[in-house]
RODO-2510 file (C-alpha; in nm, 4 decimals, decimal comma):
residues 333
     n   res          X          Y          Z
     1     m    15,9164     0,6405    21,7126
     2     i    15,7207     0,7136    21,3910
     3     e    15,4194     0,4897    21,3512
     4     k    15,4290     0,3046    21,0198
     5     k    15,1337     0,3948    20,7968
     6     p    14,9276     0,1137    20,6459
     7     y    15,0122     0,0437    20,2791
     8     h    14,6928     0,2076    20,1516
     9     h    14,7651     0,5399    20,3318
    10     l    14,9964     0,7632    20,1264
    11     s    15,2085     1,0412    20,2750
    12     d    15,0143     1,3141    20,0900
    13     g    14,6929     1,2122    20,2688
    14     t    14,5440     1,0209    19,9755
    15     f    14,4692     0,6480    19,9569
    16     r    14,5596     0,3657    19,7193
    17     n    14,4438     0,0140    19,6447
    18     p    14,5813    -0,2947    19,8222
    19     d    14,9288    -0,4151    19,7318
    20     g    14,9205    -0,6230    19,4134
    21     s    14,6096    -0,4541    19,2684
    22     p    14,5980    -0,3742    18,8953
    23     k    14,7074    -0,0227    18,7997
    24     r    14,5481     0,2145    18,5538
    25     d    14,7419     0,3059    18,2396
    26     t    14,8303     0,6730    18,2891
    27     n    14,8330     0,7288    17,9112
    28     l    14,4602     0,6590    17,8778
    29     k    14,2494     0,9649    17,8033
    30     w    13,8756     0,9646    17,8712
    31     s    13,6600     1,0859    17,5809
    32     f    13,3000     1,1931    17,6437
    33     k    13,2622     1,2400    17,2696
    34     i    13,3411     0,8737    17,1921
    35     f    13,1462     0,7514    17,4961
    36     n    12,8296     0,9408    17,3993
    37     k    12,8597     0,8318    17,0349
    38     e    12,8885     0,4639    17,1361
    39     k    12,6198     0,4984    17,4024
    40     k    12,3662     0,6012    17,1355
    41     k    12,4122     0,2594    16,9728
    42     l    12,2928     0,0724    17,2841
    43     d    11,9584    -0,1038    17,2735
    44     m    11,7666     0,0415    17,5698
    45     t    11,4943    -0,2236    17,5672
    46     i    11,4411    -0,3501    17,9228
    47     n    11,3470    -0,7154    17,9619
    48     e    10,9935    -0,7722    18,0788
    49     g    10,9944    -0,8485    18,4497
    50     h    11,3220    -0,6639    18,5223
    51     v    11,1241    -0,4186    18,7372
    52     l    10,8437    -0,5318    18,9675
    53     a    10,5214    -0,3335    18,9939
    54     k    10,5105    -0,0859    19,2821
    55     d    10,2005    -0,2404    19,4407
    56     q    10,3765    -0,5778    19,4579
    57     v    10,6852    -0,4215    19,6201
    58     l    10,4761    -0,2436    19,8837
    59     s    10,2734    -0,5582    19,9463
    60     d    10,5897    -0,7723    19,9868
    61     l    10,7470    -0,5129    20,2163
    62     k    10,4427    -0,5353    20,4416
    63     r    10,4367    -0,9158    20,4226
    64     y    10,8028    -0,9556    20,5225
    65     k    10,8294    -0,6663    20,7698
    66     n    10,8619    -0,8907    21,0764
    67     g    11,1209    -1,1244    20,9242
    68     d    11,4725    -1,0976    20,7837
    69     y    11,4966    -1,0055    20,4164
    70     i    11,6999    -0,8501    20,1340
    71     a    11,5312    -0,6040    19,8950
    72     w    11,6893    -0,4630    19,5780
    73     i    11,5859    -0,1006    19,5274
    74     g    11,8118    -0,0614    19,2229
    75     h    12,1829    -0,0228    19,1304
    76     a    12,3760    -0,0641    19,4603
    77     t    12,0852     0,0244    19,6876
    78     f    11,9613    -0,2636    19,9011
    79     i    11,7510    -0,2749    20,2143
    80     i    11,8629    -0,5620    20,4367
    81     k    11,6696    -0,6461    20,7521
    82     l    11,8503    -0,8574    21,0120
    83     g    11,6711    -0,9024    21,3422
    84     d    11,5865    -0,5604    21,4862
    85     t    11,8246    -0,3782    21,2502
    86     t    11,7266    -0,2528    20,9051
    87     i    12,0238    -0,1581    20,6864
    88     i    12,0386     0,0493    20,3682
    89     t    12,3381     0,0389    20,1314
    90     d    12,4561     0,3232    19,9063
    91     p    12,1083     0,4770    19,8766
    92     v    12,0542     0,6642    19,5496
    93     f    11,7036     0,7939    19,4851
    94     s    11,7941     1,0776    19,2452
    95     k    11,6992     1,0744    18,8773
    96     n    12,0626     1,1107    18,7721
    97     a    12,4054     1,0153    18,9068
    98     g    12,5957     1,3420    18,9040
    99     p    12,6062     1,6956    19,0400
   100     l    12,2767     1,8856    19,0080
   101     i    12,1047     1,7785    18,6816
   102     f    12,4222     1,6361    18,5260
   103     g    12,5508     1,2802    18,5008
   104     p    12,3884     0,9595    18,3732
   105     k    12,0092     0,9460    18,4074
   106     r    11,8295     0,6405    18,5433
   107     f    11,6496     0,4268    18,2900
   108     t    11,4686     0,2414    18,5703
   109     d    11,3142     0,4107    18,8736
   110     p    11,3961     0,3036    19,2291
   111     a    11,1640     0,0272    19,3509
   112     l    11,0447     0,2581    19,6297
   113     k    11,0338     0,6327    19,6811
   114     l    11,2478     0,7653    19,9630
   115     s    10,9260     0,8413    20,1530
   116     e    10,8197     0,4741    20,1228
   117     i    11,1264     0,3049    20,2712
   118     p    11,0958     0,1407    20,6148
   119     k    11,2661     0,2828    20,9256
   120     i    11,6429     0,2544    20,8701
   121     d    11,8769     0,1843    21,1627
   122     l    12,2071     0,1547    20,9752
   123     f    12,3281     0,3493    20,6681
   124     l    12,6288     0,1963    20,4883
   125     l    12,8200     0,4081    20,2343
   126     t    13,1034     0,2419    20,0401
   127     h    13,2588     0,5381    19,8540
   128     n    13,1935     0,8859    19,7186
   129     h    13,1102     0,8342    19,3492
   130     y    12,7850     1,0017    19,2462
   131     d    12,6055     0,6745    19,1743
   132     h    12,6692     0,5701    19,5391
   133     q    12,6953     0,8877    19,7463
   134     d    12,3839     1,0776    19,6436
   135     m    12,3599     1,4116    19,8205
   136     m    11,9901     1,4614    19,7410
   137     t    11,9191     1,1333    19,9188
   138     i    12,1507     1,2175    20,2100
   139     r    11,9898     1,5611    20,2554
   140     s    11,6308     1,4319    20,2250
   141     f    11,6801     1,1038    20,4130
   142     p    11,3822     1,0594    20,6478
   143     y    11,5748     0,8804    20,9271
   144     k    11,8661     1,1002    21,0273
   145     d    11,8862     0,9281    21,3648
   146     t    12,0284     0,6272    21,1773
   147     k    12,3817     0,5059    21,2542
   148     v    12,6070     0,5934    20,9579
   149     l    12,9181     0,3938    20,8628
   150     t    13,1410     0,5551    20,5999
   151     p    13,4986     0,5199    20,4754
   152     l    13,7566     0,7628    20,6133
   153     k    13,7020     1,1321    20,5323
   154     l    13,3361     1,1044    20,4287
   155     g    13,1718     1,1879    20,7614
   156     k    13,1551     1,5614    20,6794
   157     y    12,8789     1,5066    20,4227
   158     f    12,6572     1,3666    20,6980
   159     r    12,7598     1,6026    20,9792
   160     t    12,6566     1,9070    20,7747
   161     n    12,3177     1,7481    20,7008
   162     g    12,1940     1,6808    21,0527
   163     y    12,3152     1,3260    21,1223
   164     r    12,4595     1,2655    21,4687
   165     d    12,5833     0,9053    21,4836
   166     i    12,8587     0,8987    21,2187
   167     n    13,1429     0,6480    21,2167
   168     e    13,4350     0,6849    20,9728
   169     m    13,6099     0,3524    20,9186
   170     d    13,9489     0,2405    20,7926
   171     w    14,0024    -0,1004    20,6328
   172     y    13,9675    -0,3826    20,8879
   173     d    13,7907    -0,1620    21,1460
   174     e    13,5038    -0,3411    21,3210
   175     i    13,1902    -0,2005    21,4841
   176     k    12,9586    -0,4129    21,6957
   177     i    12,6050    -0,2902    21,6349
   178     n    12,4443    -0,5249    21,8882
   179     k    12,5102    -0,8692    22,0342
   180     n    12,4049    -1,0385    21,7089
   181     l    12,5408    -0,7955    21,4474
   182     k    12,8950    -0,6860    21,3652
   183     i    13,0180    -0,4799    21,0678
   184     t    13,3772    -0,4896    20,9375
   185     f    13,5013    -0,2465    20,6724
   186     l    13,7216    -0,4267    20,4185
   187     p    13,9344    -0,3313    20,1167
   188     a    13,8083    -0,3073    19,7600
   189     v    13,9948    -0,2381    19,4357
   190     h    13,8475     0,0976    19,3416
   191     w    13,9052     0,4743    19,3751
   192     s    13,7294     0,7927    19,4852
   193     k    13,6549     1,1283    19,3233
   194     r    13,3766     1,3894    19,3265
   195     s    13,5520     1,6952    19,1827
   196     l    13,8579     1,7935    18,9803
   197     t    14,0792     1,8225    19,2895
   198     d    13,9873     1,5386    19,5267
   199     t    14,1021     1,2174    19,3555
   200     n    14,1526     0,9423    19,6175
   201     k    14,1348     1,1882    19,9087
   202     t    13,8605     0,9765    20,0683
   203     l    13,8703     0,6010    20,1232
   204     w    13,6542     0,3320    19,9565
   205     g    13,5770    -0,0261    20,0513
   206     s    13,3226    -0,2972    20,1231
   207     f    13,1258    -0,4071    20,4280
   208     l    13,1256    -0,7510    20,5882
   209     i    12,7967    -0,7940    20,7732
   210     e    12,8037    -1,0731    21,0332
   211     f    12,4703    -1,1655    21,1857
   212     n    12,4086    -1,4731    21,4005
   213     e    12,7104    -1,6537    21,2527
   214     k    12,6025    -1,5774    20,8939
   215     k    12,8217    -1,3604    20,6730
   216     i    12,7070    -1,1230    20,3982
   217     l    12,9723    -0,9253    20,2108
   218     f    12,8481    -0,6096    20,0430
   219     a    13,1429    -0,5942    19,8033
   220     c    12,9896    -0,3205    19,5906
   221     d    13,2224    -0,1498    19,3380
   222     t    13,5523    -0,3267    19,2874
   223     g    13,7882    -0,4598    19,0280
   224     y    13,9555    -0,7969    19,0616
   225     g    14,2679    -0,8068    19,2787
   226     n    14,4895    -1,0435    19,4771
   227     i    14,3387    -0,9084    19,7997
   228     y    14,0331    -1,1319    19,7608
   229     k    14,2247    -1,4544    19,8179
   230     d    14,3602    -1,2992    20,1402
   231     l    14,0128    -1,1890    20,2478
   232     g    13,8731    -1,5341    20,1685
   233     n    14,1383    -1,6955    20,3882
   234     k    14,0803    -1,4502    20,6716
   235     y    13,7009    -1,4085    20,6659
   236     g    13,5601    -1,6901    20,4491
   237     p    13,3565    -1,8806    20,3870
   238     i    13,1069    -1,6049    20,3059
   239     d    12,7407    -1,7041    20,2887
   240     l    12,6444    -1,4342    20,0363
   241     t    12,8604    -1,1907    19,8393
   242     i    12,6763    -0,8958    19,6809
   243     i    12,8970    -0,7595    19,4026
   244     n    12,9025    -0,5367    19,0943
   245     i    12,8516    -0,7154    18,7631
   246     g    12,7954    -0,4085    18,5409
   247     a    12,9939    -0,1067    18,4122
   248     y    13,2894    -0,3023    18,2725
   249     n    13,3087    -0,2196    17,9005
   250     f    13,4679     0,1099    17,7949
   251     y    13,5948    -0,0028    17,4534
   252     p    13,7000     0,1719    17,2266
   253     i    13,8092     0,4355    17,4823
   254     m    13,9922     0,1610    17,6713
   255     p    14,2085    -0,0767    17,4649
   256     q    14,0429    -0,3992    17,5863
   257     k    13,6761    -0,4881    17,5494
   258     d    13,4856    -0,5959    17,8617
   259     k    13,7771    -0,5125    18,0904
   260     s    13,7838    -0,2468    18,3605
   261     i    14,0331    -0,2117    18,6433
   262     y    13,7709    -0,0742    18,8819
   263     h    13,4548    -0,2742    18,8013
   264     t    13,4504    -0,6506    18,7718
   265     n    13,2894    -0,7995    18,4660
   266     p    13,0478    -1,0875    18,5421
   267     e    13,3223    -1,3517    18,5209
   268     e    13,5589    -1,1580    18,7496
   269     a    13,2730    -1,1114    18,9982
   270     l    13,2323    -1,4904    19,0064
   271     k    13,6084    -1,5264    19,0493
   272     i    13,5974    -1,2955    19,3528
   273     g    13,3075    -1,5009    19,4873
   274     r    13,5216    -1,8109    19,4517
   275     d    13,8227    -1,6428    19,6173
   276     l    13,6018    -1,5451    19,9109
   277     k    13,4755    -1,9051    19,9393
   278     s    13,1247    -1,7673    19,8907
   279     k    12,8348    -2,0066    19,8962
   280     k    12,6226    -1,7695    19,6859
   281     v    12,6808    -1,4507    19,4864
   282     l    12,4269    -1,1808    19,4059
   283     g    12,4916    -0,9490    19,1110
   284     m    12,4156    -0,5770    19,1381
   285     h    12,5227    -0,2440    18,9844
   286     w    12,3457    -0,3086    18,6551
   287     g    12,0062    -0,2360    18,4982
   288     t    11,9734     0,1157    18,6429
   289     f    12,2195     0,3658    18,4910
   290     v    12,4201     0,3538    18,1670
   291     l    12,7725     0,3959    18,3066
   292     s    12,9530     0,1943    18,0376
   293     l    12,9053     0,0436    17,6924
   294     e    12,8065    -0,3211    17,7380
   295     p    12,4444    -0,4033    17,6383
   296     i    12,2260    -0,3102    17,9364
   297     m    12,0811    -0,6598    17,9869
   298     e    12,4070    -0,8487    17,9222
   299     p    12,5556    -0,8603    18,2767
   300     p    12,2997    -1,0985    18,4343
   301     m    12,3107    -1,3362    18,1357
   302     r    12,6901    -1,3626    18,1472
   303     f    12,6810    -1,3943    18,5254
   304     k    12,4390    -1,6882    18,5157
   305     n    12,5857    -1,8557    18,2075
   306     n    12,9413    -1,8598    18,3445
   307     s    12,8626    -1,9487    18,7062
   308     e    12,9508    -2,3183    18,6764
   309     k    13,2992    -2,2373    18,5403
   310     y    13,3725    -2,0749    18,8767
   311     g    13,2310    -2,3509    19,0936
   312     f    12,8772    -2,2175    19,1484
   313     n    12,5499    -2,3844    19,0617
   314     k    12,3471    -2,1595    18,8319
   315     e    12,0859    -2,1092    19,1034
   316     d    12,3576    -1,9875    19,3422
   317     a    12,4522    -1,6999    19,1071
   318     l    12,1563    -1,4835    19,2051
   319     i    11,9925    -1,2126    18,9985
   320     f    11,7183    -1,0013    19,1539
   321     k    11,4482    -0,8029    18,9824
   322     i    11,4324    -0,4369    19,0869
   323     g    11,1879    -0,4399    19,3768
   324     q    11,2428    -0,8055    19,4609
   325     i    11,2290    -0,8849    19,8324
   326     s    11,3570    -1,2265    19,9377
   327     k    11,3653    -1,3842    20,2805
   328     i    11,7170    -1,4328    20,4151
   329     s    11,6253    -1,7924    20,5008
   330     d    11,5493    -1,8586    20,1329
   331     i    11,8918    -1,7322    20,0281
   332     i    12,1214    -1,8288    20,3146
   333     n    12,0628    -2,1766    20,4493
***
């Protein structure tokens, strides 16, 4: 008897998004020429206070080291401490998001240097794009005894760099870290690619972190899809959803302004939060790299200003400063 493959596993060994997800128009052609021309028009002025001073970050890290906290290092990199376990998500400490010296350069530095981060027990990687899977960081990571959780087919990048505890996960796989902490790998509406020949050959997804009956979903990079209502019914309510709110405008390369299949705009991020029955949503994946053509400080404003339309109080649509460290008890109550 042939075992039936899950919907997202294709017969050629590649992966696809959940049933009912939006599909990319195959006629669209990417243009670096148009992108770079439009990118030059962007105002690169960073709002005062977007990045906290290094001495404050180091001081807060010391102050909160014995408690549970969430710290935004920049882009999709967070340090989350839950009990005796300190987690890092999609750590990117390079100056650019691409191979070697290529790819978009950061316009804000990480809140901490790689040498300044606390001891990490759990390394979560959501997918293989350069602004999430950063090989310089993986090679130079100071805590290679950490437990690594990756999507299917990404373990090789860690095995060849001296890590020992590597766990490749398919959607809906669960790993119990300790008696208080469980991680479930869940679907996202995205894709994977690092070279000209490996499109969708590795999986992508998001991580549900359950700690002492509290639920944090690190939704990371995703577009909007029907899957989120299903996930909300199965796993909700979620206490905190951390989700991308930037990299959504590719007009005039794409026909529609502020619309991307693979990255939610701020309103779609709120809609996913609502589908997941989230109590609070935290916007990320903005204010670090120019990956798209919306104004660089627009995502948090739209996120906050539209929160009530999607059933959230403004104060429950959270925006962090780069370097901000907040106690879990101040966010999840």
